[in-house]
C-alpha positions in Angstrom: 19.5 6.3 -17.2 16.7 4.9 -19.4 13.2 5.2 -17.7 9.7 4.2 -18.6 6.2 5.6 -18.2 3.5 3.0 -18.0 -0.2 2.7 -17.8 -1.8 -0.3 -16.3 -5.5 -1.2 -16.2 -7.9 -3.3 -14.1 -11.6 -4.1 -14.6 -13.7 -3.8 -11.5 -17.4 -5.0 -11.5 -18.6 -1.4 -11.9 -15.8 0.5 -13.7 -12.4 0.2 -15.3 -9.4 1.6 -13.4 -6.2 2.8 -14.7 -2.9 3.7 -13.0 0.0 5.7 -14.4 3.6 5.4 -13.1 7.2 5.6 -14.0 10.0 3.0 -13.4 13.4 1.7 -14.5 12.0 -1.8 -15.1 8.4 -2.2 -16.4 8.1 -6.0 -15.9 9.4 -5.8 -12.3 7.0 -3.0 -11.5 4.0 -4.7 -12.9 4.8 -7.8 -10.9 5.1 -5.6 -7.8 1.6 -4.1 -8.5 0.1 -7.6 -9.0 1.8 -8.9 -5.9 0.3 -6.2 -3.8 3.7 -4.5 -3.1 3.2 -1.6 -5.5 1.4 1.6 -5.0 -1.2 1.4 -2.2 -4.0 2.3 -4.6 -3.2 -0.8 -6.8 -3.2 -3.4 -4.1 -5.7 -6.3 -4.2 -6.2 -6.2 -7.9 -4.8 -7.9 -11.0 -3.4 -5.4 -13.5 -2.6 -5.6 -17.2 -0.1 -3.4 -19.1 -1.7 -1.1 -21.4 0.8 1.4 -22.5 4.6 1.9 -22.2 6.8 4.9 -23.3 10.6 5.0 -23.1 12.7 8.1 -22.0 16.4 8.8 -21.9 16.2 10.4 -18.4 14.2 9.9 -15.2 13.2 13.5 -15.3 11.6 13.2 -18.7 9.7 10.1 -17.6 8.5 11.9 -14.4 7.3 14.8 -16.4 5.4 12.6 -18.9 3.9 10.7 -16.0 2.5 14.0 -14.6 0.9 14.9 -17.9 -0.5 11.3 -18.5 -2.1 11.3 -15.0 -4.1 14.4 -16.1 -5.0 13.1 -19.5 -8.2 11.2 -18.8 -9.2 11.1 -22.5 -5.9 9.2 -23.4 -6.3 6.8 -20.4 -10.0 6.1 -21.3 -8.9 5.3 -24.9 -6.8 2.4 -23.6 -9.6 0.6 -21.7 -11.0 -1.4 -24.6 -7.5 -3.0 -24.9 -7.4 -3.7 -21.2 -10.9 -5.2 -21.2 -10.0 -7.6 -24.0 -6.7 -8.5 -22.2 -8.4 -9.2 -18.9 -10.9 -11.5 -20.6 -8.0 -13.5 -22.1 -6.1 -13.8 -18.7 -9.2 -14.7 -16.7 
């Protein structure tokens, strides 16, 4: 079954936060995060989608998620896009 890895971001007054996850439906998952019913660490914030990758299997997506969670340089490279997106939606 087709699966996705995603990176979402949120600007805090002191820093920029990112979250990496995997899902079968990116739009539904982003809506869950923004509604406060996603992962506990994402509750109470408004998130924007920064990056999505598609995979043929759930296992491939979960493996990529594991690697992206440890790749701070890549996640940091996405923050300028998120900062601009948050200014547009505010």
